[in-house]
C-alpha positions as CSV (number, residue, x, y, z in Angstrom):
1,M,0.0,0.0,0.0
2,I,1.3,3.6,-0.8
3,N,2.4,5.0,2.5
4,D,0.5,8.3,2.2
5,I,-2.6,6.6,1.4
6,K,-2.1,4.1,4.1
7,K,-1.5,6.8,6.7
8,R,-4.6,8.8,5.6
9,S,-6.9,5.4,5.4
10,L,-5.7,4.6,8.9
11,H,-6.5,8.2,10.2
12,R,-9.9,7.9,8.4
13,T,-10.7,4.5,10.2
14,K,-10.1,6.0,13.5
15,I,-12.5,8.9,12.8
16,I,-15.0,6.3,11.7
17,K,-14.5,4.2,14.8
18,G,-15.0,7.3,16.9
19,Q,-18.2,8.2,14.9
20,V,-19.6,4.7,15.3
21,E,-19.1,4.7,19.1
22,G,-20.9,8.1,19.1
23,L,-23.7,6.7,17.3
24,E,-24.0,3.8,19.7
25,K,-24.1,6.2,22.6
26,M,-27.0,8.2,20.9
27,I,-28.9,5.2,20.3
28,T,-28.4,3.8,23.9
29,K,-29.5,7.5,25.2
30,E,-32.5,7.3,22.8
31,E,-31.7,10.7,21.3
32,Y,-33.7,12.4,18.7
33,C,-34.0,10.1,15.6
34,V,-33.0,12.9,13.0
35,D,-30.0,13.6,15.0
36,I,-29.2,9.6,15.0
37,M,-29.7,9.5,11.4
38,T,-27.5,12.5,10.7
39,Q,-24.6,10.8,12.5
40,S,-25.3,7.6,10.6
41,L,-25.2,9.5,7.3
42,A,-22.0,11.3,8.5
43,I,-20.4,7.7,9.0
44,Q,-21.7,6.7,5.4
45,R,-19.9,9.7,4.0
46,S,-16.7,8.8,6.0
47,L,-16.8,5.3,4.6
48,R,-17.3,6.6,1.1
49,S,-14.2,8.7,1.7
50,L,-12.2,5.7,2.9
51,N,-13.3,3.7,0.0
52,K,-12.3,6.4,-2.4
53,L,-8.7,6.2,-0.8
54,I,-8.6,2.4,-1.0
55,L,-9.7,2.5,-4.7
56,E,-6.9,5.3,-5.4
57,N,-4.4,2.9,-4.0
58,H,-5.7,-0.1,-6.0
59,L,-5.7,1.9,-9.2
60,Q,-2.1,3.2,-8.7
61,T,-0.8,-0.1,-7.8
62,H,-2.6,-3.4,-8.8
63,A,-5.0,-2.2,-11.4
64,A,-2.3,-0.3,-13.1
65,M,0.0,-3.2,-13.3
66,A,-2.6,-5.7,-14.3
67,L,-4.1,-3.5,-17.2
68,S,-0.6,-2.9,-18.6
69,S,0.1,-6.5,-18.5
70,K,0.9,-8.3,-21.8
71,D,-1.4,-11.1,-20.6
72,A,-5.0,-10.8,-21.9
73,T,-6.4,-12.8,-19.0
74,T,-4.8,-10.7,-16.4
75,Q,-6.1,-7.6,-18.2
76,K,-9.5,-9.0,-18.5
77,D,-9.7,-10.1,-14.8
78,A,-8.6,-6.7,-13.6
79,L,-11.3,-4.9,-15.8
80,E,-13.9,-7.3,-14.6
81,E,-12.8,-6.6,-11.0
82,L,-13.2,-2.8,-11.6
83,L,-16.6,-3.2,-13.2
84,N,-17.9,-5.5,-10.3
85,L,-16.7,-2.7,-7.9
86,Y,-18.5,-0.1,-10.0
87,E,-21.7,-2.3,-10.0
88,L,-21.5,-3.0,-6.3
89,S,-21.1,0.7,-5.5
90,N,-24.2,1.6,-7.7
91,V,-26.6,-1.1,-6.4
92,R,-30.0,0.4,-5.6
93,G,-31.9,-0.4,-2.4
94,K,-35.2,-2.1,-2.4
């Protein structure tokens, strides 16, 4: 993992951990539902930020190497992996 991205990712996970702990306390204390949902949405936004960092690392390292490979199967697998991630990130709820 690229050092800068690793450092930023670990920092982001610590923030998320604190946010989740705060959310748990809010639920325990039966705080106002909208405040709980606001905290939950902030956590989701933080997770998206973390996902972006991890994706950036993957694209700069693993995906770049695989897509530039002379092996067609390696290229195809890398492309399929990225398309699956794209599809997963765009799945609509019921």
